Wavefront OBJ file of the C-alpha trace (Angstrom):
o trace
v 0.000 0.000 0.000
v 2.802 2.373 0.916
v 4.457 1.720 -2.445
v 1.170 2.384 -4.279
v 0.719 5.651 -2.415
v 4.288 6.715 -3.173
v 3.834 5.835 -6.849
v 0.561 7.783 -7.012
v 2.235 10.780 -5.377
v 5.082 10.687 -7.912
v 2.611 10.608 -10.805
v 0.756 13.634 -9.426
v 4.044 15.563 -8.977
v 5.113 14.683 -12.535
v 1.737 15.904 -13.866
v 2.117 19.194 -11.980
v 5.697 19.583 -13.231
v 4.607 19.134 -16.866
v 1.929 21.811 -16.479
v 4.350 24.273 -14.878
v 7.126 23.870 -17.436
v 6.991 26.264 -20.409
v 5.777 24.630 -23.584
v 8.265 24.065 -26.391
v 7.580 26.562 -29.180
v 5.382 25.205 -31.934
v 7.211 24.849 -35.232
v 4.981 26.124 -38.018
v 7.272 25.535 -40.978
v 9.553 22.512 -41.161
v 10.249 21.489 -44.723
v 13.935 20.933 -45.422
v 14.826 19.813 -48.897
v 15.379 16.101 -49.289
v 18.965 14.986 -50.034
v 17.879 14.031 -53.552
v 16.918 17.664 -54.172
v 20.249 19.035 -52.951
v 21.868 21.098 -55.710
v 25.433 22.414 -55.404
v 24.705 25.985 -54.406
v 26.295 28.266 -51.799
v 24.761 27.980 -48.330
v 24.160 31.067 -46.186
v 23.351 30.576 -42.482
v 22.401 33.434 -40.168
v 19.870 36.070 -39.309
v 16.805 37.328 -41.128
v 15.954 40.617 -39.479
v 13.302 43.286 -39.796
v 15.166 46.596 -39.926
v 13.310 49.668 -38.710
v 15.057 52.722 -40.145
v 14.389 56.141 -38.645
v 15.899 59.152 -40.411
v 15.141 62.590 -38.974
v 14.592 65.513 -41.333
v 16.063 67.911 -38.746
v 18.874 67.336 -36.216
v 17.595 65.034 -33.413
v 17.205 66.379 -29.869
v 17.533 64.212 -26.727
v 14.303 63.806 -24.765
v 11.888 64.588 -27.583
v 10.764 63.438 -31.017
v 11.576 65.167 -34.280
v 9.923 64.867 -37.687
v 11.394 62.425 -40.151
v 10.773 59.161 -41.958
v 10.419 55.641 -40.499
v 10.564 52.583 -42.767
v 10.372 48.802 -42.453
v 13.132 47.126 -44.487
v 14.120 43.466 -44.865
v 17.526 43.079 -43.258
v 19.989 40.887 -41.411
v 23.588 40.337 -42.510
v 23.091 36.796 -43.825
v 19.734 37.634 -45.407
v 21.139 40.717 -47.141
v 24.093 38.778 -48.534
v 21.843 35.969 -49.784
v 19.467 38.404 -51.514
v 22.348 40.279 -53.110
v 23.828 37.029 -54.433
v 20.462 36.016 -55.883
v 20.090 39.354 -57.675
v 23.561 38.859 -59.147
v 22.576 35.498 -60.598
v 23.711 33.070 -57.883
v 20.919 31.222 -56.053
v 22.016 30.403 -52.480
v 20.241 28.256 -49.902
v 19.312 30.446 -46.923
v 19.111 28.728 -43.513
v 17.512 30.921 -40.853
v 14.635 31.305 -38.374
v 11.724 33.732 -37.941
v 8.719 33.903 -35.627
v 5.021 33.662 -36.375
v 4.492 37.403 -36.030
v 4.186 40.520 -38.158
v 7.929 40.817 -38.687
v 8.304 37.152 -39.630
v 5.405 37.302 -42.088
v 6.854 40.495 -43.599
v 10.258 38.856 -44.177
v 8.843 35.627 -45.597
v 6.415 37.440 -47.888
v 9.249 39.502 -49.337
v 11.475 36.427 -49.723
v 8.779 34.520 -51.600
v 7.904 37.527 -53.781
v 11.543 37.643 -54.889
v 11.264 34.009 -56.012
v 13.724 32.782 -53.370
v 13.648 29.386 -51.659
v 12.192 29.301 -48.121
v 12.899 25.623 -47.397
v 15.759 26.438 -45.045
v 13.807 29.080 -43.085
v 12.256 27.807 -39.867
v 9.107 29.628 -38.698
v 8.365 29.095 -35.024
v 5.250 29.939 -32.982
v 5.571 32.127 -29.844
v 8.979 33.393 -30.956
v 9.850 37.029 -31.644
v 11.370 37.551 -35.071
v 14.738 39.338 -34.936
v 14.286 43.116 -35.185
v 16.855 45.912 -35.333
v 15.847 49.540 -34.858
v 18.307 52.085 -36.273
v 18.361 55.876 -36.109
v 20.401 57.712 -38.747
v 21.578 61.252 -39.188
v 20.789 63.333 -42.254
v 23.799 61.967 -44.181
v 22.834 58.320 -43.699
v 25.352 57.553 -40.935
v 24.107 55.398 -38.060
v 23.610 57.374 -34.824
v 22.310 54.566 -32.608
v 20.646 51.187 -32.900
v 19.102 48.449 -30.782
v 19.171 44.793 -31.883
v 16.831 42.055 -30.642
v 18.085 38.889 -32.369
v 17.920 36.250 -29.621
v 15.776 33.977 -31.806
v 18.743 33.290 -34.088
v 20.876 32.050 -31.193
v 18.069 30.093 -29.536
v 16.296 28.419 -32.445
v 18.826 28.270 -35.281
v 20.217 25.166 -33.633
v 22.788 22.529 -34.637
v 19.944 20.044 -35.141
v 18.214 22.328 -37.678
v 21.495 23.006 -39.457
v 22.303 19.289 -39.508
v 19.169 18.608 -41.544
v 20.916 20.451 -44.380
v 24.258 18.672 -44.035
v 23.992 17.265 -47.575
v 23.516 20.758 -49.012
v 26.453 22.107 -47.009
v 28.664 19.194 -48.067
v 27.870 19.823 -51.751
v 28.163 23.619 -51.547
v 30.950 25.553 -53.286
v 31.166 27.646 -50.109
v 29.435 28.202 -46.769
v 28.865 31.622 -45.202
v 28.107 31.988 -41.485
v 27.178 35.171 -39.675
v 28.157 35.688 -36.054
v 24.551 35.930 -34.854
v 24.664 32.131 -34.598
v 25.345 30.567 -31.213
v 28.868 29.167 -30.671
v 27.411 25.653 -30.770
v 25.727 26.244 -34.135
v 28.864 27.852 -35.566
v 30.894 24.825 -34.555
v 28.308 22.380 -35.928
v 28.215 24.105 -39.325
v 32.017 24.323 -39.478
v 32.330 20.613 -38.679
v 30.049 19.643 -41.589
v 31.944 21.942 -43.963
v 35.372 20.781 -42.766
v 34.544 17.114 -43.299
v 33.635 17.839 -46.934
v 36.365 20.367 -47.701
v 33.907 23.247 -48.110
v 35.451 26.729 -47.614
v 33.828 28.782 -44.836
v 33.405 32.559 -44.755
v 32.774 34.107 -41.317
v 30.903 37.434 -41.260
v 31.619 39.068 -37.865
v 28.384 41.176 -37.760
v 29.582 43.398 -34.879
v 32.572 44.065 -32.661
v 31.025 42.149 -29.750
v 30.084 39.070 -31.807
v 33.267 39.034 -33.872
v 35.044 37.273 -30.986
v 32.945 34.165 -31.726
v 35.550 33.313 -34.324
v 37.964 32.147 -31.592
v 36.777 28.500 -31.194
v 36.348 27.990 -34.971
v 39.252 29.990 -36.411
v 41.058 26.869 -37.658
v 38.056 26.079 -39.895
v 37.591 29.591 -41.316
v 38.818 30.168 -44.860
v 37.858 33.815 -45.186
v 36.473 36.595 -43.014
v 35.303 40.120 -43.787
v 35.729 42.466 -40.795
v 35.922 46.229 -40.681
v 38.868 47.843 -38.890
v 37.590 47.487 -35.327
v 36.144 44.006 -35.880
v 39.534 42.903 -37.250
v 41.282 44.090 -34.102
v 38.633 42.493 -31.865
v 39.070 39.129 -33.619
v 42.851 39.278 -33.311
v 42.562 40.082 -29.596
v 40.073 37.221 -29.105
v 42.711 34.832 -30.466
v 45.619 36.336 -28.516
v 46.214 38.425 -25.413
v 43.339 40.924 -24.962
v 44.513 44.430 -25.807
v 47.539 43.294 -27.789
v 46.188 44.800 -30.998
v 44.557 48.194 -31.290
v 43.202 50.665 -33.789
v 43.294 54.439 -33.519
v 41.301 56.289 -36.132
v 43.173 58.950 -38.085
v 41.459 62.293 -37.508
v 42.844 64.097 -40.530
v 44.837 63.208 -43.620
v 45.935 65.082 -46.698
v 44.800 62.525 -49.265
v 43.483 58.996 -49.734
v 46.953 57.542 -50.247
v 48.059 58.837 -46.861
v 44.951 57.362 -45.230
v 45.514 53.951 -46.836
v 49.185 53.909 -45.805
v 48.209 54.764 -42.223
v 45.551 52.042 -42.166
v 48.024 49.474 -43.465
v 50.592 50.319 -40.806
v 47.895 50.247 -38.128
v 46.128 47.054 -39.190
v 48.835 44.869 -40.743
v 49.942 43.285 -37.416
v 46.400 42.035 -36.765
v 45.951 40.946 -40.402
v 49.187 38.941 -40.463
v 48.390 37.403 -37.061
v 45.009 36.110 -38.279
v 46.675 34.566 -41.328
v 49.125 32.832 -38.985
v 46.103 31.397 -37.187
v 45.045 29.645 -40.391
v 42.611 32.085 -42.003
v 43.507 32.159 -45.685
v 41.866 35.368 -46.890
v 40.973 38.618 -45.159
v 38.708 41.183 -46.779
v 39.063 44.167 -44.472
v 36.403 46.763 -45.280
v 37.559 50.350 -44.790
v 34.390 52.294 -45.584
v 35.122 55.163 -47.953
v 38.777 54.071 -48.063
v 37.980 50.817 -49.872
v 39.122 47.276 -49.047
v 42.326 45.503 -48.055
v 42.774 42.036 -49.543
v 45.219 40.108 -47.376
v 46.074 36.516 -48.272
v 48.616 33.909 -49.246
v 49.318 33.840 -52.975
v 47.922 30.334 -53.541
v 44.587 30.739 -51.748
v 41.405 29.036 -53.004
v 38.048 30.293 -51.703
v 35.592 28.121 -53.631
v 35.443 24.318 -53.518
v 36.141 22.781 -56.938
v 36.251 26.225 -58.531
v 37.172 24.697 -61.873
v 33.744 23.013 -61.807
v 31.850 26.234 -61.100
v 29.384 27.087 -63.828
v 29.741 30.607 -65.161
v 26.450 32.387 -64.452
v 24.793 34.503 -67.112
v 25.480 37.620 -65.045
v 29.164 36.698 -64.581
v 29.564 35.948 -68.279
v 28.118 39.338 -69.206
v 30.265 41.022 -66.587
v 33.478 39.278 -67.646
v 32.850 40.230 -71.257
v 32.393 43.872 -70.296
v 35.424 43.801 -67.967
v 37.860 42.790 -70.706
v 40.841 45.089 -70.469
v 39.446 46.697 -67.322
v 42.183 45.587 -64.926
v 45.623 47.218 -65.112
v 48.324 44.924 -66.632
v 50.360 45.058 -63.393
v 47.439 43.856 -61.291
v 47.821 40.252 -60.001
v 44.332 39.164 -61.030
v 44.790 35.482 -60.138
v 45.808 34.666 -56.592
v 44.508 31.098 -56.630
v 47.254 29.484 -58.691
v 50.120 27.556 -57.160
v 52.965 29.779 -56.086
v 54.959 30.887 -53.068
v 53.424 31.165 -49.633
v 54.223 34.871 -49.478
v 51.712 36.994 -47.602
v 50.373 39.841 -49.712
v 48.171 42.849 -49.069
v 46.411 44.674 -51.876
v 44.175 47.702 -51.706
v 41.164 48.440 -53.857
v 39.629 51.914 -53.468
v 35.968 52.662 -52.932
v 34.043 54.525 -55.589
v 32.471 57.901 -54.889
v 28.740 57.734 -54.224
v 25.736 59.905 -53.425
v 24.971 58.434 -50.017
v 21.379 57.705 -49.005
v 21.946 54.867 -46.516
v 25.075 52.961 -45.485
v 23.493 49.997 -43.693
v 23.547 47.498 -46.571
v 26.852 48.495 -48.148
v 29.082 45.953 -46.403
v 26.602 43.142 -47.011
v 26.338 44.025 -50.709
v 30.106 44.092 -50.967
v 30.354 40.537 -49.592
v 27.348 39.400 -51.624
v 29.023 40.718 -54.758
v 32.294 38.988 -53.888
v 30.705 35.596 -53.141
v 28.398 35.639 -56.160
v 31.309 36.517 -58.446
v 33.537 33.795 -56.973
v 30.782 31.209 -57.411
v 30.247 32.514 -60.949
v 33.841 31.853 -61.973
v 35.561 35.214 -61.432
v 38.854 35.342 -59.553
v 39.457 36.991 -56.193
v 40.578 40.416 -57.386
v 37.804 40.676 -59.962
v 35.257 39.510 -57.385
v 36.286 42.120 -54.815
v 36.119 44.817 -57.483
v 32.575 43.688 -58.327
v 31.747 43.760 -54.606
v 32.895 47.371 -54.337
v 30.729 48.384 -57.297
v 27.777 46.528 -55.772
v 28.308 48.342 -52.463
v 28.139 51.687 -54.281
v 24.734 50.744 -55.674
v 23.602 49.916 -52.127
v 24.578 53.214 -50.512
v 22.646 55.035 -53.221
v 19.479 53.064 -52.432
v 16.838 53.359 -49.690
v 16.700 49.567 -49.352
v 19.540 47.469 -47.949
v 19.711 45.678 -51.306
v 18.921 47.634 -54.493
v 15.944 46.466 -56.522
v 18.162 45.205 -59.327
v 21.695 45.192 -60.672
v 22.859 45.315 -64.260
v 26.125 43.969 -65.618
v 26.451 47.106 -67.732
v 26.193 49.514 -64.789
v 28.562 47.508 -62.582
v 31.107 47.134 -65.382
v 30.825 50.860 -66.050
v 31.669 51.617 -62.424
v 34.644 49.266 -62.555
v 36.050 50.786 -65.734
v 35.779 54.219 -64.179
v 37.208 53.385 -60.757
v 39.902 50.861 -61.631
v 41.467 53.170 -64.180
v 42.474 55.440 -61.290
v 42.890 52.758 -58.600
v 45.777 52.775 -56.184
v 47.082 49.284 -55.491
v 49.655 48.471 -52.871
v 51.023 44.959 -52.942
v 53.230 44.271 -49.972
v 54.352 40.950 -48.696
v 56.446 39.155 -46.143
v 58.117 35.913 -47.199
l 1 2 3 4 5 6 7 8 9 10 11 12 13 14 15 16 17 18 19 20 21 22 23 24 25 26 27 28 29 30 31 32 33 34 35 36 37 38 39 40 41 42 43 44 45 46 47 48 49 50 51 52 53 54 55 56 57 58 59 60 61 62 63 64 65 66 67 68 69 70 71 72 73 74 75 76 77 78 79 80 81 82 83 84 85 86 87 88 89 90 91 92 93 94 95 96 97 98 99 100 101 102 103 104 105 106 107 108 109 110 111 112 113 114 115 116 117 118 119 120 121 122 123 124 125 126 127 128 129 130 131 132 133 134 135 136 137 138 139 140 141 142 143 144 145 146 147 148 149 150 151 152 153 154 155 156 157 158 159 160 161 162 163 164 165 166 167 168 169 170 171 172 173 174 175 176 177 178 179 180 181 182 183 184 185 186 187 188 189 190 191 192 193 194 195 196 197 198 199 200 201 202 203 204 205 206 207 208 209 210 211 212 213 214 215 216 217 218 219 220 221 222 223 224 225 226 227 228 229 230 231 232 233 234 235 236 237 238 239 240 241 242 243 244 245 246 247 248 249 250 251 252 253 254 255 256 257 258 259 260 261 262 263 264 265 266 267 268 269 270 271 272 273 274 275 276 277 278 279 280 281 282 283 284 285 286 287 288 289 290 291 292 293 294 295 296 297 298 299 300 301 302 303 304 305 306 307 308 309 310 311 312 313 314 315 316 317 318 319 320 321 322 323 324 325 326 327 328 329 330 331 332 333 334 335 336 337 338 339 340 341 342 343 344 345 346 347 348 349 350 351 352 353 354 355 356 357 358 359 360 361 362 363 364 365 366 367 368 369 370 371 372 373 374 375 376 377 378 379 380 381 382 383 384 385 386 387 388 389 390 391 392 393 394 395 396 397 398 399 400 401 402 403 404 405 406 407 408 409 410 411 412 413 414 415 416 417 418 419 420 421 422 423
């Protein structure tokens, strides 16, 4: 009798415990592609975010509102890069998560309207879709922002990513943004490493850039700005060892680029020593540093990559565009010398700067997957970024090979390249 009473008591306590525990969120959309449907396409894993952009029409004042314009825009680093790639002719598989709310419906509706695949996007009930609210000044520079992206860390799990292991294994490259949890980053890197798939790490922010530390040995390429670069180097070494001091004034662009090289080269060379093969350091209006070993390969089986229609048109229009002295092919066998090259930004009529970095990386990755080499791909990325800063949206409505090639012909004819190396 005593045992029966004890057993009955345990059952009642278990029933109470189940009622008190929070329910697991209801998954509304769970439809990963079957392995048979897996096509070799780049895989992008990270956040889909609703961006709320507020731009005052007069200087803002603390403690009160001012007139201006507020817009809802599809955003998120990974999402922006994937959309940009698609508009440049490369169809990636996007793996992400949204909630069953207004923001999630907004993002999915836009994604479907653009003809993009939603099979990798998990929609979960009782989950808040990632949202970022940004306030800009009159010139388009970010004044302040608040990000609520916990859903990416919580629900974009290793188990969801693992359902797409076949797609990752077949991909020419994998891009991860640092909104992922450390566990998910490691899971994705493990799948890619086992299949020899190159991995690009997008640091997203200074705080999240340090998430590269546990996975650095698996990262092929990363694309930080100046302060993210330094933060990543410090995360992999003694904190505070590397630093960056912004130059207040300079006489010309060449002086600014020389200063940036002297300031950033220790961190760049250190990250290459840690096994990262290519650094694309974005310098805003000062352009991009390309830092790598001479024999680097960024795309798996690049010789098997199919030239996209957009890339073919672009390559045709780029004939004779690059200066004869420019080392356009860094992927061939050669010495292990470390080299740094600089490509300048192109002048632009700035409307918004928020999507520029994402468009730059989207342009680079799409071009690499489309058969262009590293230097050509970065040049395309810079031209794509210019189109972004001149647009209200994070990603412009469309790109044309003619307009991008025109920008490249104009900018590369006056480009300043610095190739420096250490044997």
